[in-house]
C-alpha positions in Angstrom: 1.5 -53.3 -30.5 0.6 -50.8 -33.5 -2.9 -50.7 -32.1 -2.0 -50.6 -28.6 0.0 -47.2 -29.8 -2.6 -45.9 -31.2 -5.3 -46.3 -28.6 -2.6 -44.8 -26.1 -2.1 -41.9 -28.7 -5.9 -41.7 -28.6 -6.4 -41.5 -25.0 -3.7 -38.8 -24.5 -5.5 -36.6 -27.3 -8.9 -36.8 -25.8 -6.9 -36.0 -22.2 -5.1 -33.0 -23.8 -8.4 -31.6 -25.6 -10.5 -32.1 -22.6 -7.7 -30.4 -20.5 -7.6 -27.6 -22.7 -11.3 -27.1 -23.0 -11.2 -27.5 -18.7 -8.8 -24.7 -19.2 -10.9 -22.8 -21.6 -13.7 -22.7 -19.0 -11.8 -21.7 -16.4 -10.3 -18.9 -18.0 -12.7 -17.5 -20.3 -15.4 -15.0 -19.4 -18.3 -13.1 -21.3 -18.1 -9.6 -22.6 -20.7 -7.5 -21.0 -22.7 -5.4 -23.0 -21.4 -1.8 -23.5 -24.0 1.3 -22.5 -23.8 4.7 -23.6 -22.0 6.9 -20.8 -24.3 7.8 -18.2 -25.3 11.6 -17.1 -23.8 12.5 -13.7 -27.1 14.1 -12.8 -29.0 10.7 -13.2 -27.0 9.6 -10.0 -28.2 10.5 -6.0 -25.9 13.0 -5.0 -26.3 11.2 -1.2 -24.7 8.3 -3.0 -22.0 9.9 -4.8 -20.7 11.8 -1.6 -20.7 7.8 0.1 -18.7 6.9 -2.6 -16.2 9.8 -2.6 -16.0 8.6 1.0 -15.2 5.5 0.0 -12.8 6.1 -2.9 -10.4 7.6 -0.1 -10.9 4.8 2.2 -10.0 2.3 -0.7 -6.9 5.0 -1.7 -8.0 4.4 -5.7 -6.5 7.9 -6.2 -3.1 7.0 -5.2 -2.9 3.9 -7.7 -5.1 5.4 -10.6 -3.0 8.6 -10.5 0.4 9.1 -12.7 2.3 11.5 -11.0 1.3 15.1 -13.0 -1.5 13.5 -14.7 -5.1 14.0 -14.4 -7.2 12.0 -11.5 -8.3 8.7 -11.8 -6.7 8.6 -15.4 -4.6 5.8 -14.9 -1.0 5.5 -15.9 1.0 4.7 -12.9 3.5 2.1 -12.9 3.2 -0.7 -10.3 6.4 -2.3 -10.1 5.8 -6.0 -9.1 8.4 -9.2 -8.9 7.3 -10.0 -12.2 7.4 -6.7 -14.2 5.8 -3.7 -14.4 1.8 -3.5 -14.9 0.1 0.2 -15.2 -2.6 1.0 -13.3 -6.2 1.5 -15.7 -7.9 4.7 -16.7 -11.2 4.5 -14.2 -12.7 7.9 -15.4 -16.0 7.9 -17.2 -14.4 8.4 -20.7 -16.2 6.1 -23.2 -13.3 5.0 -25.0 -10.1 4.9 -22.7 -11.9 4.6 -19.7 -15.0 2.8 -17.8 -17.7 4.9 -19.2 -19.3 2.8 -21.8 -19.5 0.2 -18.5 -22.7 -0.8 -16.5 -22.5 -1.5 -13.1 -23.0 -4.9 -13.4 -19.2 -4.8 -14.9 -18.0 -2.7 -12.4 -19.4 -5.1 -9.6 -17.9 -7.9 -11.8 -14.3 -6.0 -11.9 -14.7 -5.4 -7.9 -15.1 -9.1 -6.9 -13.8 -11.0 -9.9 -11.4 -8.9 -11.3 -12.7 -9.3 -14.8 -13.0 -6.5 -16.9 -16.3 -5.5 -19.2 -14.8 -7.1 -22.4 -14.0 -10.5 -20.1 -10.4 -10.2 -19.6 -8.9 -11.0 -16.6 -7.1 -8.2 -14.5 -4.0 -8.4 -12.8 -4.2 -8.8 -8.9 -1.8 -5.5 -8.8 -5.9 -4.2 -8.6 -6.8 -6.0 -5.0 -9.9 -7.5 -6.0 -8.8 -10.2 -3.4 -10.0 -8.0 -0.8 -12.3 -5.7 -2.6 -15.0 -9.7 -2.7 -15.9 -8.2 0.7 -17.7 -5.1 -0.5 -21.3 -4.5 -0.3 -23.7 -4.1 -3.1 -24.2 -1.1 -1.7 -20.8 0.3 -1.3 -20.4 -1.1 -4.8 -23.3 0.9 -6.0 -22.0 4.2 -4.5 -18.4 4.1 -6.1 -19.6 3.4 -9.2 -21.7 6.5 -8.9 -18.8 8.4 -7.8 -16.9 7.3 -10.8 -19.2 7.8 -13.5 -19.7 11.4 -11.9 -15.8 12.1 -12.2 -14.4 14.2 -15.6 -13.9 11.8 -18.5 -10.2 12.0 -19.2 -9.4 10.3 -22.4 -5.8 8.6 -21.6 -4.6 5.1 -22.2 -2.0 3.6 -19.9 1.3 2.4 -21.3 1.4 -1.6 -22.1 2.6 -3.5 -19.3 5.7 -4.7 -19.0 5.7 -8.4 -18.4 7.5 -11.1 -20.0 6.1 -14.5 -21.8 4.1 -16.2 -20.5 3.2 -13.7 -17.6 1.7 -11.2 -20.5 -0.7 -13.6 -21.2 -4.1 -12.9 -19.1 -5.9 -16.1 -19.2 -3.2 -17.5 -16.8 -4.1 -15.2 -14.2 -7.8 -17.9 -13.6 -5.3 -20.5 -12.3 -3.7 -17.6 -9.9 -7.6 -17.0 -8.7 -8.3 -20.8 -8.4 -5.8 -21.0 -6.1 -5.9 -17.6 -4.0 -9.4 -15.7 -4.9 -12.0 -16.2 -2.2 -15.3 -15.0 -2.3 -16.8 -13.9 1.6 -17.5 -11.7 4.0 -15.0 -9.6 6.2 -14.6 -11.5 9.8 -17.7 -10.3 11.8 -18.0 -11.0 16.0 -21.2 -9.9 17.4 -19.2 -10.2 21.1 -16.5 -7.5 19.8 -19.4 -4.4 19.2 -20.4 -2.8 16.2 -17.3 -0.3 16.0 -14.8 -3.2 15.5 -16.8 -4.9 13.0 -17.1 -2.0 11.1 -13.6 -1.8 11.4 -12.8 -5.3 10.3 -15.1 -4.7 7.4 -13.3 -1.6 6.0 -9.6 -3.1 7.0 -10.6 -6.3 5.5 -12.1 -5.0 2.5 -12.0 -1.9 0.7 -9.0 -0.4 2.5 -7.6 -3.4 1.9 -4.6 -3.0 4.6 -3.2 -6.7 4.3 -2.1 -5.5 0.8 0.9 -3.7 1.7 1.3 -4.8 5.7 1.4 -8.6 4.8 4.4 -10.4 3.1 3.6 -12.7 -0.4 4.5 -15.9 -1.6 6.3 -16.5 -4.6 3.1 -16.3 -6.6 2.7 -12.6 -5.3 -0.4 -13.8 -3.3 -0.5 -12.6 0.5 0.5 -15.4 2.7 -2.6 -16.2 5.1 -0.3 -17.7 7.9 1.6 -14.1 8.0 -1.3 -11.5 8.2 -0.2 -8.2 8.4 3.2 -9.8 9.3 4.9 -6.6 7.2 5.3 -6.2 3.5 7.0 -4.3 0.9 5.5 -1.5 -1.0 7.4 1.3 -3.5 10.5 0.6 -1.6 9.6 1.1 2.0 8.9 -1.0 4.5 5.2 -1.5 5.4 5.5 -2.6 9.5 4.3 -5.7 10.8 0.6 -4.8 12.7 0.3 -8.0 14.3 2.5 -9.1 17.3 5.3 -9.1 15.9 5.2 -5.4 15.6 8.7 -3.8 16.1 7.3 -0.5 17.3 9.0 0.2 20.8 5.7 0.9 22.1 2.3 -0.9 21.6 0.0 0.9 19.0 -3.3 1.6 21.2 -6.8 2.4 19.4 -6.5 5.9 20.6 -2.9 6.2 19.1 -3.9 4.4 15.8 -6.9 6.8 15.6 -4.3 9.8 16.1 -2.2 8.7 13.5 -4.5 7.9 10.8 -6.6 11.0 11.3 -3.6 13.5 11.6 -1.1 11.9 10.3 1.2 12.3 13.4 1.4 10.6 16.7 3.9 11.1 19.7 4.8 7.9 20.8 5.0 6.7 17.0 6.3 9.8 14.9 5.0 10.9 11.4 3.4 9.1 8.6 5.6 9.2 5.3 6.0 7.4 2.7 3.1 5.3 1.2 1.2 5.8 4.6 1.4 9.8 3.9 -0.9 9.0 1.1 -3.5 6.9 2.9 -3.8 9.3 6.0 -4.3 12.5 3.8 -7.2 10.2 2.1 -8.7 9.5 5.6 -8.5 13.0 6.5 -11.9 13.1 4.2 -14.0 10.4 5.3 -16.2 10.4 8.6 -14.7 10.3 12.0 -16.6 7.1 13.0 -14.7 5.6 10.2 -11.3 6.0 10.9 -11.9 5.4 14.9 -13.1 2.0 13.4 -10.2 1.1 11.3 -8.4 2.1 14.2 -10.3 0.1 16.9 -10.0 -3.1 15.0 -6.5 -3.1 13.8 -5.3 -2.4 17.7 -7.0 -5.6 18.5 -5.2 -7.4 15.5 -1.9 -6.3 17.0 -2.5 -8.9 20.0 -0.4 -9.3 23.2 2.7 -7.1 22.8 6.0 -8.8 23.7 7.2 -7.6 27.2 9.3 -4.7 25.7 6.3 -3.3 24.2 4.6 -3.3 27.3 6.5 -0.2 28.9 4.8 3.1 28.7 6.3 5.3 26.0 7.7 7.7 28.9 9.9 5.0 30.1 10.8 3.7 26.6 12.0 7.4 25.9 14.2 7.8 28.7 16.1 4.3 27.9 18.6 5.2 25.5 21.8 5.5 26.5 25.0 6.8 24.4 27.2 3.7 24.9 27.0 3.5 21.3 29.2 6.6 20.8 32.3 4.6 21.7 32.0 2.4 19.0 30.5 4.5 16.4 32.5 7.8 17.1 31.7 9.3 13.3 28.1 8.8 13.4 27.6 10.2 16.7 29.6 13.4 15.5 26.8 13.6 12.8 23.9 12.8 15.1 25.0 15.7 17.4 26.0 18.1 14.7 22.6 17.2 12.4 20.3 15.6 14.3 20.5 16.0 18.3 19.1 19.7 18.5 16.0 18.9 17.5 15.5 15.3 18.4 16.9 15.8 22.2 16.3 19.7 22.5 13.3 21.6 23.7 12.1 22.6 20.4 8.6 22.6 20.1 6.5 21.3 17.0 6.8 21.9 14.4 10.7 21.9 15.0 11.0 19.5 17.3 11.7 15.7 16.6 10.4 12.7 17.8 12.4 10.9 20.5 14.3 8.1 18.4 14.0 5.8 21.3 10.4 5.5 19.8 11.3 5.3 16.4 9.9 2.2 14.5 12.1 2.9 11.7 15.1 2.3 13.9 13.7 -0.7 15.7 12.7 -2.4 12.5 14.5 -5.2 11.1 14.5 -3.0 7.8 16.6 -0.1 7.0 14.9 1.2 4.1 12.3 3.7 5.8 14.9 5.4 7.9 17.0 6.0 5.0 14.4 7.2 3.0 13.3 9.9 5.6 17.4 10.7 6.6 17.8 11.3 2.5 14.4 12.9 1.8 13.6 14.5 5.2 9.9 15.0 6.2 8.1 17.8 4.8 5.1 20.2 5.9 1.9 18.8 5.4 -1.2 21.7 5.3 -3.3 21.3 8.0 -1.0 19.5 10.2 0.9 20.4 13.1 3.5 17.7 12.8 7.2 17.5 12.8 9.4 18.6 9.7 13.1 17.7 8.9 15.2 18.6 6.3 16.8 16.0 3.7 20.5 15.4 4.0 20.9 13.4 0.6 23.0 16.5 -0.6 25.0 16.9 2.7 26.1 13.9 3.8 27.5 11.0 1.7 27.3 7.4 1.9 29.9 6.5 4.4 28.4 9.2 6.6 25.2 7.7 6.3 26.5 4.3 7.0 27.8 5.6 10.2 24.9 8.0 11.2 22.5 4.9 11.1 24.4 2.6 12.3 24.8 4.5 15.5 21.2 5.3 15.5 20.2 1.5 15.4 22.7 1.0 18.2 21.6 3.7 20.6 18.0 4.3 20.0 17.0 0.8 18.6 19.2 -1.4 20.9 18.8 -4.6 18.2 21.5 -6.4 16.3 23.2 -4.2 13.5 21.7 -4.5 10.1 23.6 -6.3 7.7 24.9 -4.9 4.5 23.8 -1.6 5.5 26.2 -0.2 2.7 24.2 -1.4 0.2 21.1 -0.6 1.9 22.4 3.0 2.0 23.4 2.9 -2.2 20.1 1.6 -2.8 18.0 4.1 -1.1 19.8 6.9 -2.6 19.1 5.3 -6.1 16.0 5.4 -5.5 15.9 8.8 -4.3 17.6 10.1 -7.3 14.9 8.1 -9.4 11.8 9.8 -7.5 13.8 13.1 -7.9 14.1 12.7 -11.8 10.3 11.7 -12.0 9.4 14.9 -10.1 11.3 17.1 -12.5 10.3 15.6 -15.7 7.0 17.3 -17.4 3.7 15.8 -16.7 3.1 15.3 -20.6 6.3 13.0 -20.7 5.3 11.2 -17.4 2.0 10.3 -18.9 2.9 8.4 -21.6 -0.4 6.9 -22.6 -2.1 10.4 -22.6 -2.3 11.6 -26.2 
């Protein structure tokens, strides 16, 4: 019996050692030798220019710039269900940035999520999309970043509990979810559609916000573009489950992405406003390609979304006033003159029967807009709206939004609306506090 026990123990030890070795082999990545930071004048200006456009399509500045901090210097807190991950410094600083990274290391980070020193990067950096980026575009991005102003700034330590703070575990996540390959291509769809597919599925990583995620934080492949969550906003569904009262067309998407405003769909706000701001600097052809591809992704609309916008806009009635008298009164006093009057832009508001925020199953976007308002954007002739956070209390907010939902959305009432209002107001208060904090305090990693 003792001999058998020794054999079993020996086999178990061999299995454990073999498993540990296999895990090490999966998780281990070699360090890539550092280089002296390359001089900016060694890069082709045309390649740098293209890299600037690609960085705008990828919205790189939004994630790698903390409020009040230097552009691309990192430190932005990215909340996840597992804790907070802070974005990295991607300026060419030799000590705290990527100044000593050769192009090989940059490409490996983009495609495999591995830093120059061999550490696995958390997938808050969307390398699961960047595997689709071409060699030429990676080279242009590298050239652009290496010609930025170096900034000496280290991000704060990530706030993740054990064992999620143990980076080798990310290798297991990659085995499950990281797939290398090209974006979908279809010769029958035409060059514009294929260009849009390459951008949307790759560098623009639209699915990172507009696709729901599973328990391990990966995008659900069976629900691509079915809607997601980002920065306390709901990223609307872009596929055939969209709740937009009027279907998005390629022309409507193009206008929205190019100008931040489209008459049948409203104004880009929240994280989407930053996306539109960046797209304003890229070639018109790329914006059009994205619009063409996404319009095709939206699929066959539901019957009620086949109606023209003018028919939808005229279809609302005020029967809701009978059951939501308080909300109807607030609407008449604070909203109706802009949303139903004859005022022109920028003071005339979108017809609320066309509002996706009101038709959506999630009230957060509407609450965020009512509380914070819609500010003017330089270069845009789009609606502006004051915020009502200081003039409407929580009870009035519930009454108003419940009325808007029934009258204009014609959808079932939102559940737990009072809690959603409290949460939205708490988030807004936190955002205002961060905005009013000196930049030196916000960028904690800056020496």
